[in-house]
C-alpha positions, 0 to 999 in steps of 0.5 A: 850848513857851510863848511869852513874854508881851509886856507892851508888845504886850498894852497896845498891843492893849488900847488899840487895841481900847478906842479902836475901841469909844470912837470907835463911841459915838454921843453925843446931840450928835454925837461929842465932841472927844476922840473926834475927837482921841484923841491928847489922851487918850494925852497926858494919860495917860487 
């Protein structure tokens, strides 16, 4: 039997994975403010 697709759970998983990759980026001048405060991206709808 197929499991029903949970869109909300899938979106949450994608966002978590993207955030992990984004925070792992090494910038020339150190980490960017948005890497230190990822909630600002979520609040802005990015």
